[in-house]
C-alpha positions in Angstrom: -50.9 -47.8 -9.2 -53.0 -47.1 -12.1 -52.0 -43.7 -13.6 -54.7 -43.5 -16.1 -56.6 -41.1 -14.2 -53.4 -38.8 -14.1 -53.1 -39.4 -17.9 -56.9 -38.4 -18.5 -56.0 -35.2 -16.2 -53.0 -34.4 -18.4 -55.4 -34.3 -21.6 -58.1 -32.4 -20.1 -55.3 -29.7 -19.0 -54.0 -29.7 -22.5 -57.2 -29.6 -24.2 -58.3 -26.6 -21.9 -55.1 -24.7 -22.7 -55.8 -25.1 -26.4 -59.5 -24.1 -26.2 -58.4 -21.0 -24.1 -55.9 -20.2 -26.8 -58.7 -20.6 -29.5 -61.1 -18.4 -27.5 -58.5 -15.7 -27.1 -58.2 -15.8 -30.9 -62.1 -15.5 -31.3 -62.4 -12.8 -28.8 -59.3 -10.7 -30.1 -61.3 -8.5 -32.4 -63.7 -7.3 -29.6 -60.6 -7.5 -27.2 -62.6 -10.2 -25.0 -60.7 -12.6 -22.8 -61.6 -16.5 -22.6 -63.7 -15.3 -19.2 -65.7 -13.1 -21.3 -66.6 -15.7 -23.9 -67.5 -18.0 -21.2 -69.5 -15.8 -19.6 -71.7 -15.4 -22.8 -71.9 -19.1 -23.5 -73.0 -19.5 -19.9 -75.8 -16.8 -20.2 -76.8 -18.3 -23.7 -77.6 -21.8 -22.2 -78.6 -20.8 -18.6 -82.2 -21.1 -17.5 -84.9 -18.6 -15.8 -83.2 -19.4 -12.4 -79.8 -19.3 -13.2 -79.2 -15.9 -15.1 -77.5 -13.9 -12.2 -74.2 -12.8 -11.4 -73.8 -15.4 -8.4 -74.8 -18.2 -10.5 -72.4 -17.4 -13.1 -69.5 -16.9 -10.8 -70.2 -20.4 -9.2 -70.5 -22.2 -12.5 -67.2 -20.5 -14.0 -65.4 -21.1 -10.8 -64.5 -17.5 -10.4 -64.9 -14.9 -7.6 -67.6 -12.2 -7.2 -65.1 -9.5 -8.0 -64.0 -11.1 -11.2 -67.4 -11.9 -12.5 -68.6 -8.3 -11.9 -65.5 -6.7 -13.6 -66.1 -9.2 -16.6 -70.1 -8.4 -16.8 -69.1 -4.6 -16.5 -67.2 -5.0 -19.5 -69.9 -6.9 -21.4 -72.3 -4.5 -20.5 -70.2 -1.7 -21.9 -69.7 -3.5 -25.0 -73.5 -3.9 -25.4 -73.2 -7.9 -25.2 -75.5 -8.4 -22.3 -78.4 -6.6 -20.8 -79.2 -6.4 -16.8 -82.9 -6.4 -16.1 -84.9 -6.7 -12.5 -86.4 -9.8 -11.4 -90.2 -9.8 -12.0 -91.0 -11.1 -8.4 -87.9 -9.7 -6.6 -86.5 -6.4 -7.7 -83.6 -6.5 -5.6 -82.5 -9.7 -7.9 -80.6 -8.7 -10.8 -80.7 -10.7 -14.1 -78.9 -11.3 -17.0 -79.3 -12.1 -20.8 -77.6 -11.7 -24.0 -78.4 -8.4 -26.0 -79.0 -8.8 -29.8 -75.5 -8.0 -30.4 -74.2 -10.7 -27.9 -76.4 -13.3 -29.8 -75.0 -12.0 -33.3 -71.5 -12.3 -31.8 -71.8 -15.9 -30.7 -73.7 -16.6 -33.9 -70.7 -15.2 -35.9 -67.8 -16.6 -33.6 -69.4 -20.3 -33.5 -66.9 -21.1 -30.6 -68.6 -24.6 -30.4 -67.5 -25.5 -33.7 -63.9 -25.6 -32.4 -64.9 -28.4 -30.3 -66.8 -30.0 -32.9 -63.8 -29.9 -35.5 -61.7 -31.4 -32.8 -64.2 -34.6 -32.3 -65.1 -35.1 -35.9 -63.5 -38.3 -36.3 -64.6 -39.7 -32.8 -67.8 -42.0 -33.0 -70.9 -40.8 -31.1 -70.7 -43.7 -28.9 -67.1 -43.0 -27.9 -68.1 -39.6 -26.9 -70.9 -40.7 -25.0 -68.9 -43.0 -22.9 -66.2 -40.3 -22.6 -69.0 -37.8 -21.5 -70.4 -40.1 -18.9 -67.0 -40.5 -17.5 -66.0 -36.9 -17.3 -69.6 -36.2 -15.8 -69.0 -38.4 -13.0 -65.4 -37.1 -12.2 -67.2 -33.5 -12.3 -70.0 -34.7 -10.0 -67.4 -36.1 -7.5 -65.2 -33.4 -7.4 -68.2 -30.8 -7.0 -69.6 -32.9 -4.1 -66.0 -33.2 -2.3 -65.8 -29.5 -2.8 -69.3 -29.1 -1.7 -69.6 -26.9 -4.8 -72.9 -26.2 -6.8 -73.7 -29.1 -9.2 -75.1 -27.4 -12.2 -77.1 -29.6 -14.8 -80.2 -29.9 -16.8 -83.7 -30.9 -15.8 -83.7 -34.7 -17.1 -80.9 -35.5 -14.5 -82.6 -33.6 -11.7 -84.6 -35.2 -8.8 -86.9 -32.5 -8.7 -87.9 -32.6 -12.4 -91.6 -33.9 -13.1 -92.5 -35.1 -16.3 -96.2 -34.5 -16.6 -96.7 -35.8 -20.1 -94.7 -36.5 -23.1 -94.3 -32.7 -23.9 -95.3 -31.1 -20.3 -93.0 -30.6 -17.5 -92.6 -29.1 -14.1 -89.9 -28.0 -11.6 -90.9 -29.6 -8.6 -88.7 -27.2 -6.4 -90.1 -23.9 -7.9 -93.4 -25.2 -9.0 -93.3 -23.9 -12.5 -94.3 -25.1 -15.7 -91.3 -25.9 -18.0 -91.0 -25.8 -21.7 -89.4 -28.6 -23.6 -86.5 -26.3 -24.6 -86.3 -24.9 -21.1 -85.6 -28.5 -19.8 -82.3 -28.4 -21.8 -80.9 -25.4 -20.3 -78.5 -25.1 -17.5 -79.7 -24.6 -13.8 -77.8 -24.0 -10.8 -80.9 -25.4 -8.8 -80.1 -29.0 -10.0 -79.8 -31.5 -7.6 -78.8 -35.0 -9.1 -80.8 -38.0 -9.2 -79.9 -41.0 -6.7 -78.0 -44.0 -8.0 -80.1 -46.2 -10.2 -82.6 -43.4 -11.2 -82.4 -42.8 -15.2 -82.7 -39.4 -16.7 -86.0 -38.7 -18.5 -86.2 -38.5 -22.2 -87.1 -35.5 -23.7 -89.1 -35.7 -27.1 -88.0 -33.0 -29.5 -90.7 -30.4 -30.4 -91.7 -29.9 -34.1 
């Protein structure tokens, strides 16, 4: 029996525990738990279709009740803002407040991982990311969960020109930066289909 997958799982669990410990340290001054930081990080990179309490709960793998309590705390601290959807006022949408953006900018949680991977070559990181992405997709499919992702890997993504894009599901035009944000409407392309390349905007 090949034990490599189990060894990988043990490393993922250990890394997760260490990252949560670092997140507790980062949030200690604001009395924030790791789940609160993960919520802020999600809202910082969610696209216009994905900034709802339900999408956040699904992405973090937490109950709606836990998500609601976490969002109430972040709202009381002035780190997020709630607003009505322009087309459907029954839908509550979320975004970081100026204070929330400033907190993430000062805390720089991503730097923890950047420091941890500083001695690993970009090629090895790409290979590891590819393997973990496949495992994540398989796990989500087996559990029939939502598969979050970005536009280039979605079957509904339409590249009209090098710098013009559209969501085929919603029919909306997308900017370059929007195509790099997380979407809960994401539907992965079929096997053999390559992700579209997005040029950086000047």
